[in-house]
C-alpha positions as CSV (number, residue, x, y, z in Angstrom):
1,M,4.7,1.2,-7.5
2,K,8.1,2.5,-8.3
3,R,9.4,-1.0,-8.8
4,I,6.7,-1.9,-11.4
5,I,7.3,1.3,-13.3
6,L,11.1,0.7,-13.5
7,G,10.4,-2.9,-14.4
8,A,8.2,-1.7,-17.2
9,V,11.1,0.2,-18.7
10,A,13.1,-2.9,-18.5
11,A,10.3,-4.8,-20.4
12,L,10.7,-2.4,-23.3
13,A,13.9,-3.9,-24.5
14,L,13.9,-5.1,-28.1
15,S,14.1,-8.8,-28.6
16,V,17.5,-8.8,-30.2
17,G,18.5,-11.8,-28.2
18,A,21.2,-11.8,-25.5
19,A,23.6,-9.9,-27.7
20,H,24.3,-7.2,-25.2
21,A,26.4,-5.4,-27.8
22,E,23.0,-4.1,-29.1
23,D,21.4,-1.2,-27.1
24,L,18.4,-3.0,-25.7
25,F,16.7,0.3,-24.7
26,A,17.1,2.0,-28.0
27,V,13.3,1.6,-28.7
28,A,12.6,3.9,-25.8
29,Y,14.9,6.8,-26.7
30,G,13.0,9.8,-27.8
31,N,9.7,8.0,-27.1
32,S,7.2,7.8,-24.2
33,V,6.4,4.8,-22.0
34,T,3.2,5.0,-20.0
35,S,2.2,2.8,-17.1
36,T,-1.4,2.9,-15.9
37,G,-2.0,1.3,-12.5
38,P,-5.1,-0.4,-11.2
39,D,-6.1,2.9,-9.6
40,G,-6.3,4.5,-13.0
41,K,-3.3,6.8,-12.5
42,T,-0.8,7.0,-15.3
43,V,2.9,7.7,-15.1
44,T,5.0,8.7,-18.2
45,I,8.6,7.3,-18.4
46,Y,11.4,8.6,-20.5
47,V,14.6,6.5,-21.0
48,N,17.6,8.3,-22.4
49,A,20.7,7.1,-24.3
50,D,23.0,8.7,-21.7
51,K,21.7,6.0,-19.2
52,T,19.3,8.3,-17.4
53,W,15.6,8.0,-17.0
54,E,12.7,10.1,-15.7
55,Q,9.2,9.3,-14.4
56,H,6.6,12.0,-14.7
57,L,3.9,11.4,-12.2
58,G,0.4,12.5,-12.7
59,D,0.6,15.0,-9.8
60,G,3.4,17.0,-11.5
61,K,6.2,15.3,-9.6
62,V,9.3,14.1,-11.5
63,I,11.6,11.3,-10.3
64,K,15.0,11.0,-12.0
65,G,17.7,8.5,-12.0
66,T,20.3,6.5,-13.8
67,Y,20.5,2.9,-15.0
68,N,23.2,0.4,-15.8
69,W,23.4,-3.3,-16.9
70,K,24.1,-5.9,-14.2
71,D,24.4,-8.6,-16.9
72,A,23.0,-9.2,-20.4
73,S,19.4,-9.5,-19.2
74,T,19.2,-7.4,-16.0
75,A,19.0,-3.6,-15.8
76,C,19.5,-1.8,-12.5
77,F,17.7,1.6,-11.9
78,T,18.8,4.1,-9.3
79,V,16.8,7.0,-8.1
80,T,18.9,10.2,-7.8
81,D,16.4,13.0,-7.7
82,P,14.8,13.5,-5.3
83,V,17.5,11.8,-3.2
84,P,15.8,8.9,-1.4
85,K,15.5,9.1,2.4
86,D,16.7,5.4,2.6
87,A,19.7,4.9,0.3
88,S,19.3,1.2,0.5
89,K,16.0,1.5,-1.4
90,A,17.4,3.7,-4.2
91,T,18.3,0.9,-6.6
92,N,16.0,-1.8,-8.1
93,C,17.2,-4.4,-10.7
94,D,14.8,-6.0,-13.1
95,H,15.0,-8.9,-15.6
96,I,14.6,-7.8,-19.2
97,E,11.7,-9.5,-21.0
98,G,11.9,-7.7,-24.4
99,G,9.9,-7.7,-27.6
100,H,8.0,-4.5,-27.4
101,K,8.0,-1.8,-30.0
102,V,6.5,1.7,-30.6
103,G,2.7,1.4,-30.7
104,D,2.5,-1.7,-28.4
105,T,0.2,-1.9,-25.4
106,W,0.5,-4.8,-22.9
107,T,-0.2,-5.7,-19.3
108,Q,2.1,-6.9,-16.6
109,K,1.9,-7.7,-12.9
110,D,3.9,-6.3,-10.1
111,D,5.3,-8.4,-7.2
112,N,1.9,-8.1,-5.4
113,G,-0.2,-9.3,-8.4
114,N,-1.5,-5.8,-9.3
115,V,-2.0,-5.4,-13.1
116,Y,-0.6,-2.4,-15.0
117,T,-1.3,-1.4,-18.5
118,M,1.9,-0.4,-20.4
119,A,2.3,1.4,-23.7
120,I,5.1,2.9,-25.7
121,K,4.2,5.8,-27.9
122,A,6.3,7.7,-30.5
123,G,7.8,10.9,-29.3
124,R,7.9,12.6,-25.9
125,S,4.5,13.6,-24.6
């Protein structure tokens, strides 16, 4: 599930083309991204301009990390808190699809075909 949620953040990028000089995650700064899984559980994701992110799980847990750009269309997300037991699984990279804006709701599938409902809302909830 962690991979789909991080991928959801990557899917937020504005469709400003491949011009990486633009900040592709700007739409997420100061806003809330939600991911609702097939089990009905919702996770809230915050992406910050300082290249950090947080996932607020429904059970009160918070996962934090950093991200960087591998290339113009791939963002890599690394979990830093809590420190992963297996460091080789701390980082996941995802292709940026783009095109979403505040107020949008969409669905996407994870690598196993599970469907998640994504949304981006104004402000931090």
